[in-house]
PADRENRO-114972 format. One line per 4 residues: number of its first residue (from 1); for each residue x, y negated, z negated of C-alpha. Coordinates in steps of 0.1 Angstrom, whole numbers, always signed. Layout:
N
NUM = X:Y:Z | ...
This chain:
804
1 = -1994:-812:-494 | -1992:-778:-503 | -1960:-765:-522 | -1933:-754:-499
5 = -1903:-736:-511 | -1883:-757:-491 | -1895:-786:-520 | -1870:-768:-548
9 = -1837:-779:-529 | -1852:-815:-514 | -1835:-829:-547 | -1808:-818:-539
13 = -1803:-826:-500 | -1817:-864:-508 | -1788:-866:-536 | -1759:-853:-506
17 = -1773:-878:-485 | -1771:-906:-507 | -1734:-902:-512 | -1726:-886:-480
21 = -1731:-892:-442 | -1733:-852:-438 | -1753:-820:-448 | -1760:-783:-435
25 = -1797:-771:-447 | -1801:-731:-447 | -1836:-725:-453 | -1854:-692:-443
29 = -1884:-689:-419 | -1915:-703:-434 | -1897:-723:-459 | -1911:-755:-446
33 = -1878:-773:-437 | -1894:-786:-404 | -1923:-802:-414 | -1910:-813:-450
37 = -1873:-830:-448 | -1876:-853:-428 | -1907:-870:-441 | -1891:-866:-477
41 = -1861:-889:-464 | -1883:-918:-453 | -1884:-933:-487 | -1844:-933:-492
45 = -1827:-968:-498 | -1805:-962:-464 | -1833:-950:-445 | -1847:-982:-432
49 = -1845:-971:-392 | -1864:-943:-376 | -1855:-904:-383 | -1850:-882:-351
53 = -1856:-843:-354 | -1844:-823:-326 | -1861:-795:-316 | -1850:-767:-292
57 = -1886:-765:-272 | -1910:-786:-263 | -1943:-764:-277 | -1920:-764:-308
61 = -1914:-800:-308 | -1949:-808:-301 | -1962:-783:-329 | -1939:-798:-354
65 = -1952:-835:-350 | -1985:-826:-353 | -1984:-804:-380 | -1965:-833:-400
69 = -1993:-859:-390 | -2017:-838:-401 | -2000:-834:-435 | -2000:-874:-434
73 = -2035:-870:-427 | -2025:-893:-393 | -2026:-884:-359 | -1996:-877:-335
77 = -1981:-912:-323 | -1986:-926:-357 | -1960:-922:-383 | -1948:-889:-365
81 = -1945:-891:-330 | -1930:-870:-303 | -1913:-872:-267 | -1912:-843:-245
85 = -1904:-840:-211 | -1938:-844:-197 | -1954:-855:-227 | -1952:-882:-258
89 = -1966:-898:-284 | -1951:-928:-302 | -1959:-961:-309 | -1942:-991:-333
93 = -1950:-974:-364 | -1936:-943:-357 | -1910:-936:-381 | -1903:-897:-375
97 = -1898:-892:-338 | -1893:-853:-326 | -1876:-848:-293 | -1863:-821:-275
101 = -1828:-817:-273 | -1820:-824:-240 | -1841:-861:-246 | -1820:-868:-277
105 = -1789:-861:-252 | -1803:-883:-227 | -1812:-909:-257 | -1777:-910:-273
109 = -1758:-914:-237 | -1777:-944:-227 | -1774:-958:-270 | -1743:-943:-281
113 = -1749:-965:-314 | -1788:-952:-321 | -1799:-984:-326 | -1828:-983:-351
117 = -1821:-947:-361 | -1808:-940:-395 | -1810:-905:-396 | -1803:-874:-368
121 = -1819:-838:-382 | -1808:-807:-355 | -1832:-780:-366 | -1826:-743:-357
125 = -1792:-750:-348 | -1786:-713:-351 | -1801:-711:-315 | -1769:-727:-302
129 = -1783:-743:-270 | -1762:-764:-247 | -1777:-796:-257 | -1777:-787:-294
133 = -1741:-785:-294 | -1735:-814:-273 | -1760:-836:-290 | -1741:-825:-320
137 = -1708:-836:-306 | -1718:-869:-293 | -1739:-879:-330 | -1705:-871:-348
141 = -1684:-890:-322 | -1709:-918:-325 | -1710:-921:-366 | -1671:-919:-369
145 = -1669:-947:-341 | -1697:-969:-344 | -1725:-960:-368 | -1707:-949:-403
149 = -1740:-953:-423 | -1757:-923:-396 | -1770:-894:-416 | -1764:-861:-395
153 = -1780:-830:-409 | -1778:-798:-394 | -1809:-773:-400 | -1815:-733:-391
157 = -1823:-701:-412 | -1792:-681:-399 | -1761:-701:-395 | -1724:-704:-406
161 = -1731:-729:-432 | -1692:-738:-439 | -1684:-737:-404 | -1709:-763:-392
165 = -1700:-783:-427 | -1662:-783:-416 | -1674:-798:-382 | -1695:-825:-397
169 = -1673:-836:-425 | -1646:-823:-451 | -1671:-835:-479 | -1704:-819:-466
173 = -1725:-798:-490 | -1741:-767:-479 | -1776:-763:-496 | -1794:-735:-495
177 = -1831:-727:-499 | -1845:-692:-512 | -1877:-694:-494 | -1914:-674:-502
181 = -1906:-638:-496 | -1934:-616:-485 | -1931:-579:-476 | -1923:-571:-448
185 = -1921:-536:-430 | -1905:-522:-395 | -1921:-493:-377 | -1895:-482:-350
189 = -1914:-470:-317 | -1886:-461:-298 | -1891:-468:-260 | -1895:-449:-228
193 = -1874:-458:-201 | -1896:-443:-171 | -1926:-464:-184 | -1938:-497:-171
197 = -1930:-525:-198 | -1966:-533:-199 | -1977:-500:-205 | -1950:-495:-234
201 = -1961:-527:-250 | -1993:-526:-241 | -1997:-494:-260 | -1983:-506:-289
205 = -2003:-537:-296 | -2035:-514:-293 | -2019:-488:-318 | -2010:-522:-339
209 = -2044:-535:-335 | -2065:-504:-345 | -2039:-498:-377 | -2038:-535:-387
213 = -2055:-563:-395 | -2048:-596:-383 | -2033:-616:-353 | -2008:-598:-334
217 = -1982:-618:-321 | -1965:-601:-293 | -1926:-608:-276 | -1919:-600:-237
221 = -1890:-612:-219 | -1908:-637:-197 | -1942:-646:-181 | -1945:-621:-153
225 = -1944:-595:-184 | -1967:-614:-200 | -1994:-613:-172 | -1991:-577:-167
229 = -1994:-569:-201 | -2026:-593:-205 | -2041:-578:-175 | -2034:-542:-190
233 = -2045:-550:-224 | -2077:-567:-208 | -2091:-531:-194 | -2082:-513:-229
237 = -2094:-543:-254 | -2123:-560:-236 | -2132:-579:-270 | -2099:-590:-278
241 = -2087:-626:-273 | -2058:-624:-251 | -2034:-659:-250 | -2005:-662:-234
245 = -1976:-686:-251 | -1946:-699:-229 | -1934:-729:-215 | -1958:-731:-187
249 = -1986:-728:-205 | -2011:-758:-208 | -2005:-776:-241 | -2044:-770:-250
253 = -2035:-733:-244 | -2003:-737:-264 | -2026:-749:-295 | -2046:-726:-292
257 = -2020:-699:-294 | -2008:-714:-326 | -2037:-722:-344 | -2064:-692:-353
261 = -2093:-687:-335 | -2122:-713:-344 | -2149:-685:-342 | -2125:-666:-365
265 = -2120:-638:-336 | -2088:-617:-341 | -2060:-626:-319 | -2034:-612:-295
269 = -2007:-637:-285 | -1982:-627:-257 | -1949:-646:-261 | -1917:-651:-250
273 = -1884:-664:-273 | -1905:-694:-278 | -1923:-682:-302 | -1893:-666:-321
277 = -1885:-699:-342 | -1899:-736:-353 | -1935:-722:-346 | -1957:-708:-375
281 = -1985:-691:-359 | -2013:-692:-384 | -2034:-658:-388 | -2002:-637:-373
285 = -1996:-606:-397 | -1983:-584:-371 | -1955:-585:-347 | -1947:-562:-317
289 = -1914:-570:-300 | -1904:-551:-271 | -1870:-557:-280 | -1859:-574:-248
293 = -1851:-614:-243 | -1844:-634:-212 | -1819:-661:-210 | -1806:-685:-183
297 = -1770:-679:-173 | -1747:-697:-150 | -1725:-674:-122 | -1696:-696:-108
301 = -1690:-670:-84 | -1724:-675:-72 | -1729:-710:-81 | -1766:-704:-98
305 = -1776:-699:-128 | -1796:-670:-131 | -1818:-655:-153 | -1809:-621:-171
309 = -1830:-597:-193 | -1804:-584:-224 | -1815:-563:-254 | -1824:-591:-279
313 = -1797:-591:-306 | -1801:-584:-342 | -1808:-617:-352 | -1837:-625:-327
317 = -1851:-593:-336 | -1852:-606:-375 | -1866:-640:-362 | -1893:-622:-348
321 = -1901:-599:-373 | -1903:-626:-396 | -1931:-641:-377 | -1957:-618:-391
325 = -1947:-622:-433 | -1948:-663:-431 | -1981:-662:-444 | -1981:-629:-463
329 = -1972:-593:-457 | -1966:-584:-424 | -1953:-557:-404 | -1930:-553:-373
333 = -1933:-528:-348 | -1899:-523:-327 | -1903:-506:-292 | -1866:-493:-297
337 = -1851:-464:-320 | -1837:-473:-353 | -1808:-454:-346 | -1797:-478:-319
341 = -1803:-515:-341 | -1768:-515:-354 | -1756:-511:-314 | -1775:-549:-306
345 = -1753:-575:-306 | -1753:-594:-341 | -1760:-630:-325 | -1768:-641:-291
349 = -1741:-661:-272 | -1738:-697:-278 | -1751:-718:-247 | -1721:-735:-237
353 = -1707:-703:-231 | -1725:-690:-203 | -1743:-720:-190 | -1737:-747:-162
357 = -1714:-775:-177 | -1718:-799:-150 | -1742:-819:-164 | -1722:-819:-198
361 = -1693:-831:-181 | -1707:-856:-164 | -1725:-865:-194 | -1689:-870:-215
365 = -1673:-887:-183 | -1702:-914:-182 | -1692:-914:-223 | -1659:-920:-216
369 = -1642:-887:-226 | -1621:-870:-197 | -1612:-839:-219 | -1641:-822:-237
373 = -1615:-810:-263 | -1613:-848:-276 | -1648:-839:-288 | -1658:-821:-320
377 = -1673:-782:-310 | -1685:-757:-330 | -1673:-737:-299 | -1652:-752:-273
381 = -1662:-755:-240 | -1644:-726:-219 | -1619:-740:-194 | -1632:-724:-163
385 = -1664:-735:-170 | -1651:-772:-170 | -1631:-769:-142 | -1661:-754:-123
389 = -1678:-782:-133 | -1657:-811:-126 | -1650:-796:-94 | -1692:-796:-87
393 = -1687:-835:-97 | -1659:-840:-73 | -1679:-828:-48 | -1710:-847:-55
397 = -1684:-879:-52 | -1691:-883:-94 | -1652:-878:-102 | -1624:-893:-89
401 = -1593:-874:-80 | -1582:-885:-119 | -1620:-873:-136 | -1629:-910:-137
405 = -1667:-916:-133 | -1672:-931:-99 | -1699:-958:-89 | -1720:-932:-77
409 = -1711:-907:-109 | -1724:-938:-128 | -1757:-942:-105 | -1759:-903:-110
413 = -1756:-904:-150 | -1787:-932:-153 | -1807:-907:-139 | -1825:-884:-165
417 = -1815:-854:-141 | -1793:-829:-136 | -1764:-839:-114 | -1774:-823:-79
421 = -1812:-831:-85 | -1798:-868:-93 | -1779:-867:-62 | -1809:-855:-43
425 = -1829:-886:-58 | -1804:-915:-51 | -1803:-903:-11 | -1843:-900:-10
429 = -1843:-932:-24 | -1818:-948:+4 | -1841:-934:+28 | -1879:-940:+15
433 = -1884:-906:-1 | -1877:-913:-33 | -1914:-897:-44 | -1908:-868:-22
437 = -1876:-859:-40 | -1884:-865:-75 | -1917:-841:-71 | -1891:-817:-53
441 = -1865:-819:-84 | -1893:-814:-109 | -1908:-785:-89 | -1871:-769:-91
445 = -1870:-775:-128 | -1904:-764:-142 | -1914:-731:-132 | -1948:-719:-120
449 = -1954:-754:-103 | -1975:-750:-74 | -1976:-712:-79 | -1951:-687:-64
453 = -1932:-678:-33 | -1901:-687:-16 | -1917:-715:+6 | -1906:-748:-13
457 = -1924:-763:+10 | -1961:-746:+3 | -1953:-750:-31 | -1953:-787:-36
461 = -1984:-786:-11 | -2001:-768:-40 | -1991:-786:-65 | -1997:-819:-49
465 = -2031:-805:-47 | -2035:-792:-82 | -2054:-812:-105 | -2046:-795:-136
469 = -2037:-816:-167 | -2001:-799:-164 | -1999:-809:-127 | -2011:-844:-135
473 = -1986:-852:-161 | -1959:-832:-143 | -1965:-859:-110 | -1965:-890:-138
477 = -1929:-878:-150 | -1918:-874:-112 | -1934:-905:-103 | -1910:-923:-133
481 = -1878:-907:-119 | -1888:-920:-82 | -1892:-955:-95 | -1858:-955:-109
485 = -1843:-955:-76 | -1874:-966:-53 | -1859:-1004:-49 | -1831:-992:-30
489 = -1846:-981:-3 | -1845:-998:+28 | -1853:-984:+62 | -1828:-961:+79
493 = -1820:-965:+120 | -1821:-924:+119 | -1856:-921:+108 | -1867:-901:+76
497 = -1847:-870:+68 | -1868:-839:+67 | -1872:-823:+32 | -1848:-798:+32
501 = -1819:-823:+41 | -1833:-844:+11 | -1826:-811:-8 | -1791:-803:+10
505 = -1782:-836:-2 | -1778:-828:-40 | -1770:-787:-27 | -1745:-790:+2
509 = -1730:-759:-5 | -1763:-741:-6 | -1770:-748:+34 | -1777:-715:+46
513 = -1779:-697:+80 | -1795:-665:+88 | -1768:-634:+98 | -1794:-611:+109
517 = -1824:-604:+126 | -1846:-593:+93 | -1837:-624:+82 | -1829:-606:+49
521 = -1792:-615:+51 | -1778:-650:+47 | -1746:-671:+42 | -1741:-703:+30
525 = -1717:-731:+34 | -1702:-726:+4 | -1691:-692:+15 | -1715:-672:-7
529 = -1742:-644:+5 | -1776:-647:-8 | -1804:-621:+5 | -1841:-628:+13
533 = -1872:-610:+12 | -1876:-597:+50 | -1916:-600:+44 | -1912:-640:+33
537 = -1924:-665:+59 | -1888:-681:+59 | -1872:-646:+68 | -1878:-656:+103
541 = -1862:-692:+100 | -1827:-697:+114 | -1811:-724:+86 | -1822:-727:+50
545 = -1815:-752:+19 | -1815:-731:-6 | -1827:-739:-39 | -1828:-714:-65
549 = -1816:-677:-64 | -1815:-652:-88 | -1800:-615:-90 | -1764:-606:-87
553 = -1739:-627:-75 | -1728:-607:-45 | -1758:-610:-31 | -1782:-633:-57
557 = -1819:-634:-41 | -1835:-663:-26 | -1864:-676:-45 | -1869:-709:-35
561 = -1856:-728:+0 | -1866:-752:+23 | -1860:-745:+61 | -1843:-765:+87
565 = -1839:-764:+126 | -1803:-765:+140 | -1811:-800:+154 | -1816:-814:+119
569 = -1782:-799:+106 | -1765:-815:+136 | -1783:-847:+134 | -1779:-850:+95
573 = -1752:-830:+85 | -1728:-835:+114 | -1705:-858:+95 | -1698:-822:+74
577 = -1696:-803:+108 | -1655:-798:+115 | -1638:-784:+142 | -1607:-766:+128
581 = -1579:-745:+139 | -1585:-709:+125 | -1557:-682:+125 | -1569:-646:+114
585 = -1552:-611:+108 | -1573:-585:+121 | -1550:-560:+101 | -1531:-557:+132
589 = -1523:-587:+152 | -1529:-628:+145 | -1559:-643:+163 | -1560:-679:+169
593 = -1595:-693:+170 | -1608:-727:+174 | -1641:-731:+155 | -1670:-752:+147
597 = -1677:-756:+111 | -1703:-763:+87 | -1683:-752:+55 | -1678:-715:+55
601 = -1708:-713:+85 | -1690:-710:+118 | -1715:-725:+144 | -1693:-720:+174
605 = -1658:-703:+180 | -1636:-694:+211 | -1594:-688:+216 | -1569:-716:+205
609 = -1554:-725:+238 | -1529:-747:+217 | -1523:-727:+187 | -1496:-739:+161
613 = -1467:-712:+168 | -1455:-724:+131 | -1485:-712:+115 | -1489:-684:+131
617 = -1451:-672:+122 | -1458:-683:+87 | -1488:-661:+84 | -1471:-628:+101
621 = -1444:-634:+71 | -1471:-634:+47 | -1485:-604:+60 | -1450:-589:+66
625 = -1446:-597:+23 | -1478:-579:+16 | -1459:-544:+20 | -1423:-544:+31
629 = -1419:-514:+32 | -1440:-517:+62 | -1409:-529:+86 | -1378:-518:+66
633 = -1365:-488:+64 | -1378:-470:+28 | -1347:-456:+24 | -1329:-488:+27
637 = -1349:-503:+1 | -1345:-476:-19 | -1309:-471:-16 | -1303:-509:-29
641 = -1323:-504:-63 | -1301:-469:-66 | -1269:-489:-59 | -1282:-520:-78
645 = -1277:-544:-51 | -1302:-574:-58 | -1301:-589:-27 | -1318:-563:-14
649 = -1347:-564:-40 | -1384:-569:-27 | -1385:-602:-48 | -1347:-616:-35
653 = -1358:-603:+5 | -1396:-622:-1 | -1375:-656:-13 | -1351:-654:+19
657 = -1377:-643:+47 | -1372:-675:+65 | -1333:-663:+66 | -1340:-628:+81
661 = -1375:-624:+91 | -1384:-657:+103 | -1361:-653:+132 | -1374:-616:+145
665 = -1411:-632:+142 | -1411:-663:+169 | -1430:-662:+196 | -1448:-628:+185
669 = -1484:-619:+170 | -1482:-586:+156 | -1456:-570:+131 | -1444:-542:+154
673 = -1409:-547:+151 | -1379:-524:+154 | -1372:-508:+121 | -1333:-510:+132
677 = -1339:-546:+138 | -1355:-554:+105 | -1329:-534:+90 | -1297:-551:+104
681 = -1315:-583:+96 | -1322:-578:+59 | -1285:-563:+56 | -1272:-594:+72
685 = -1276:-612:+40 | -1250:-591:+18 | -1220:-603:+17 | -1185:-578:+18
689 = -1187:-574:-14 | -1228:-562:-17 | -1219:-539:+14 | -1192:-524:+5
693 = -1213:-516:-31 | -1241:-503:-10 | -1220:-481:+9 | -1201:-464:-23
697 = -1230:-465:-44 | -1253:-452:-25 | -1239:-433:+9 | -1264:-429:+38
701 = -1250:-391:+40 | -1233:-365:+25 | -1209:-349:+47 | -1202:-310:+36
705 = -1172:-292:+38 | -1184:-276:+71 | -1183:-316:+87 | -1215:-319:+87
709 = -1237:-350:+80 | -1270:-350:+61 | -1288:-383:+53 | -1293:-386:+13
713 = -1329:-394:+5 | -1330:-419:-23 | -1374:-425:-16 | -1389:-393:-33
717 = -1388:-389:-74 | -1361:-365:-75 | -1339:-388:-52 | -1311:-389:-46
721 = -1314:-355:-23 | -1300:-338:+6 | -1312:-312:+28 | -1279:-286:+38
725 = -1277:-255:+53 | -1264:-232:+25 | -1232:-220:+49 | -1217:-255:+52
729 = -1214:-254:+12 | -1192:-221:+10 | -1159:-229:-7 | -1177:-254:-26
733 = -1171:-248:-64 | -1181:-281:-80 | -1213:-296:-75 | -1215:-331:-57
737 = -1222:-364:-73 | -1238:-395:-62 | -1214:-418:-79 | -1228:-407:-118
741 = -1259:-389:-106 | -1258:-353:-99 | -1269:-348:-60 | -1299:-324:-53
745 = -1295:-301:-33 | -1321:-285:-13 | -1308:-254:+7 | -1322:-243:+34
749 = -1320:-203:+56 | -1298:-207:+95 | -1336:-213:+105 | -1334:-250:+83
753 = -1365:-235:+59 | -1359:-243:+21 | -1344:-215:+1 | -1335:-231:-34
757 = -1330:-264:-49 | -1304:-270:-75 | -1280:-295:-91 | -1256:-270:-105
761 = -1240:-253:-70 | -1218:-232:-94 | -1242:-218:-119 | -1265:-210:-84
765 = -1235:-191:-69 | -1232:-170:-98 | -1266:-167:-105 | -1297:-162:-83
769 = -1274:-164:-50 | -1273:-126:-52 | -1313:-124:-45 | -1309:-151:-21
773 = -1283:-135:-3 | -1302:-100:-2 | -1332:-115:+9 | -1316:-135:+41
777 = -1296:-107:+55 | -1325:-90:+61 | -1336:-122:+80 | -1307:-135:+94
781 = -1283:-105:+101 | -1261:-124:+126 | -1250:-148:+96 | -1225:-144:+68
785 = -1240:-136:+36 | -1211:-128:+11 | -1211:-119:-24 | -1184:-149:-36
789 = -1194:-177:-15 | -1172:-204:-33 | -1142:-188:-17 | -1153:-184:+17
793 = -1145:-210:+45 | -1175:-231:+52 | -1191:-226:+86 | -1222:-224:+100
797 = -1212:-202:+130 | -1224:-166:+132 | -1203:-139:+120 | -1193:-131:+156
801 = -1185:-166:+162 | -1167:-170:+131 | -1144:-142:+132 | -1132:-146:+168
């Protein structure tokens, strides 16, 4: 075995594991931790059983196992084996078993003691996949309760070692390897947003091809971008060996992308984030990084997991660049500006914060844990995501109201599928359609099977006729799933359900009905809106069951679905169709309707001949309460606030609505109530003392010396205020007050036009009155405009009438 940098710290790791059951190993990319650590543990005294090495991806798991086997001069499946969803090589002699994180979670759930296992190594833990965090939490729980001798090791290049060590145990050692450093340079190419990604990346690859030697590894966000870039490069570098590397590529093609070309030709590998960690691509000394990554994020509002493209984090960019310098000097071409690099996220968020937690909560219920807080987490699951997952499981009948696992939940948890797919498989097994359901479940999980397009039935037919290695292995896996439920199949008196009904059994909220003639807009039973390409063959259908959707949650685009007819909906989903009484507020009045509904989808609707009058009144009270100032005089509410009469505060009025408002609404359908009647009803809540306080502290009217009455306004920003003719204030040389507050006098002319506003009447008489009087004499010569109005007798009469 060639000397690996990790070998320098292996003695420390072995010593730590000989006296403790946990360790954290931090080693840079290329140090050899993935291929060397497990083998080094085989001869330890405590290691009499199997060593499990978890890997974040199937490609990496298989490549790691094959590389370790090669170093032992063996084939995979002997001392070193691997298990992934679509492939497995192991035997009775296998001591080191590499498996994907999801496979490990299923294994420990089925066997919490991990019988025959001496150690679990969590590789590339920095990626923080949901199954990594869950698997680690379960392994630590198993170690503390059932397996005190179980060794748990967390390995990565970039993690907070102390944080993981604290989680594993108080005496956990943190061991760091320096690794082997080769010179690494960065070229910042920038990006032009107006160009297509395949053109930007393709031109960068062509530049690297001309400027540098060695194989080129290119990072792109997804499969479609890889295919477009491949087509772009094929027309410009005709002699280049261009290889894709992603999860949908067949194993033989994946191996070709990982290993040097057998004929010595130079290669261009176009990869997703699958190549960021774990894998060493032989011969690569150049990396071209688009700077983009795509990850699955669960949207609770839409109820779907969608692929979202983000700027790659700084940590991801460092991992990608490091691929170029694992075997010698390297260079990375980055398609963004150096100045903008610091603005990228330091790390990608852990999946536990962005994923659908329904599978996790079902597994924890199977584990016997209703509260995820009882386990140890690097980051605890968000409470909102936990609640949404529990609601999903209740809808599937997997949890009862006390969040305990039901019999149906036990059946679901025994299947190696997400809860929705497991529910679909159980339903199909009961109706003799286990094979069809298993294939449908796998088709939804494995991207690329059966080609593309929204029509799942067509893709299923394509896959059934596909004779490729991947297709055959996929069908074998689906057959294994089907075999787990096929024994439950019995002849059904209703016959076999259509495939759309099978899909709906696991996704009841995703039965959808067309909302327009074009077939572009759809409403699902769960209340969510979806969109479909009007050119799709499914756009002509009336009903769909949505298998997958991507994009914005307010109108996620349907990417996989099966058609249903109205007759099939009525026949198979009749137990979910309800006759309901509905009250609808139109904005002006209440409408009582009688409806037949499938969730949020209205099948039929008409007037309700016998509506619930109490419910109508309660709805009117609710709508009135949303804005009391629409039915009560605004000035009354403002007077109460000014006077400090709490019984007429909005909060108190809402609390006592049944007392004062409810009687006014009996037999009505609208809120068109006389304002005076509402005011009297509200005032009826006041005691005698409160009524007196209201009138004293916030009188409705101001009475002038001329015996005229003027409404006091308490609603405006300058309240309290009153509008009054200036002649009505003659003889007054003291400013009027409302309690301790100066009353704003809005003085008007004899014609009612504004003259001036003041909170200092004596100052007004002795100040600007002279100018006002001079101007008013010209406009209203018949009225009095004395020089000293505070000495005059108040009156609104003209001069002639006053003098008589």
